[in-house]
C-alpha positions as CSV (number, residue, x, y, z in Angstrom):
1,S,-8.9,-76.2,-20.5
2,P,-10.1,-79.6,-21.7
3,G,-7.8,-81.5,-19.5
4,A,-9.1,-79.9,-16.1
5,A,-11.8,-82.6,-15.9
6,N,-9.1,-85.1,-16.1
7,G,-6.9,-83.9,-14.1
8,A,-4.1,-83.0,-16.7
9,A,-2.6,-79.7,-16.3
10,P,-3.6,-77.2,-18.5
11,A,-1.6,-77.2,-21.6
12,D,0.7,-73.8,-21.2
13,L,1.1,-74.0,-17.3
14,G,4.6,-75.5,-17.5
15,A,6.1,-72.9,-19.5
16,A,4.1,-70.1,-17.3
17,S,5.7,-71.8,-14.1
18,S,8.9,-70.8,-15.2
19,L,7.5,-66.6,-15.7
20,Y,6.4,-67.2,-11.8
21,G,9.8,-65.5,-10.5
22,E,9.8,-62.8,-13.2
23,A,6.2,-61.8,-12.3
24,W,6.6,-62.1,-8.9
25,A,9.6,-59.5,-8.9
26,R,7.6,-57.3,-10.6
27,S,4.8,-57.1,-8.7
28,T,7.3,-56.3,-5.4
29,S,9.6,-54.2,-6.8
30,S,7.5,-51.1,-7.1
31,S,9.3,-48.2,-5.4
32,S,6.7,-45.6,-5.5
33,P,4.4,-46.5,-1.9
34,A,1.2,-45.6,-4.0
35,Q,0.5,-48.3,-6.4
36,A,-1.8,-47.8,-10.0
37,P,-4.7,-50.1,-9.8
38,A,-4.4,-54.1,-10.5
39,A,-4.7,-54.9,-14.2
40,A,-6.3,-58.0,-15.5
41,P,-4.0,-60.7,-15.0
42,T,-1.9,-61.7,-18.1
43,G,-0.1,-64.7,-19.2
44,W,0.1,-67.8,-16.7
45,L,-2.0,-65.4,-14.0
46,S,-4.7,-64.8,-16.4
47,D,-4.4,-69.3,-17.2
48,L,-4.6,-70.1,-13.6
49,E,-7.9,-67.5,-13.2
50,R,-9.5,-69.1,-16.5
51,E,-9.0,-72.6,-15.2
52,A,-10.2,-71.9,-11.5
53,R,-13.3,-70.0,-13.3
54,I,-14.1,-73.4,-15.4
55,L,-13.5,-75.3,-12.0
56,L,-15.2,-73.7,-10.0
57,D,-18.1,-72.6,-12.2
58,A,-18.3,-76.5,-13.0
59,G,-18.9,-76.7,-9.1
60,Q,-16.1,-79.0,-8.6
61,A,-15.0,-79.3,-4.5
62,D,-11.5,-79.2,-4.1
63,V,-10.7,-76.3,-6.9
64,W,-7.9,-75.7,-4.1
65,D,-6.1,-78.4,-3.7
66,H,-6.4,-79.8,-7.3
67,L,-4.5,-76.4,-8.5
68,T,-2.3,-76.2,-6.2
69,R,-0.8,-79.7,-6.6
70,Q,-0.5,-79.0,-10.5
71,F,1.5,-76.0,-9.7
72,E,3.9,-77.7,-7.2
73,A,4.2,-80.9,-9.0
74,R,5.2,-78.4,-12.3
75,L,7.8,-76.5,-9.9
76,I,9.2,-79.9,-8.4
77,H,9.1,-81.5,-12.1
78,T,10.8,-78.3,-13.7
79,A,13.5,-78.3,-10.8
80,L,14.5,-81.8,-11.6
81,D,14.9,-81.4,-15.2
82,L,16.9,-78.6,-14.7
83,T,19.0,-79.9,-12.2
84,R,19.2,-83.5,-14.0
85,G,17.7,-85.4,-10.8
86,R,19.6,-83.6,-8.0
87,R,17.0,-83.3,-5.5
88,I,18.9,-81.3,-2.9
89,E,20.1,-78.7,-5.8
90,A,16.4,-78.6,-7.1
91,A,15.6,-78.2,-3.5
92,Q,17.8,-75.5,-3.0
93,K,16.6,-73.6,-6.4
94,L,12.7,-73.6,-5.1
95,G,13.5,-72.5,-2.2
96,I,12.7,-75.3,0.2
97,G,13.9,-78.1,2.1
98,R,15.9,-81.9,1.1
99,N,12.8,-83.3,3.1
100,T,10.0,-81.3,1.8
101,I,10.7,-82.3,-1.7
102,T,11.7,-85.7,-0.6
103,R,7.9,-85.9,0.8
104,K,6.0,-83.6,-2.4
105,I,7.6,-85.9,-4.7
106,Q,6.2,-88.8,-2.9
107,E,2.5,-87.1,-2.3
108,L,2.4,-85.9,-5.6
109,G,3.5,-89.1,-7.6
110,I,6.2,-87.6,-9.7
111,D,8.2,-89.8,-11.9
112,E,11.7,-89.0,-12.1
């Protein structure tokens, strides 16, 4: 992704983050103990893998921190948008505490 080098989020991460819950639910809801071999990631997971490969291949040293910060910022921004800026409600929707969301907003430099 061209935005990776300058710190911008991958273009489709915003839409992809809303799919996280669905993907996680599908991945944890298998009714049989023996699961089929994992298929290649699709959707936002394949985008994440591609972005990670680009950064790792480029020799970037802080890939984990870089991608984690982008992911957290996108989740918090989306929750705040859906709750019209109400931090406590956004934190509840994300399953984190009100102090955590406030700290993350400050750490990540999120503009409300």
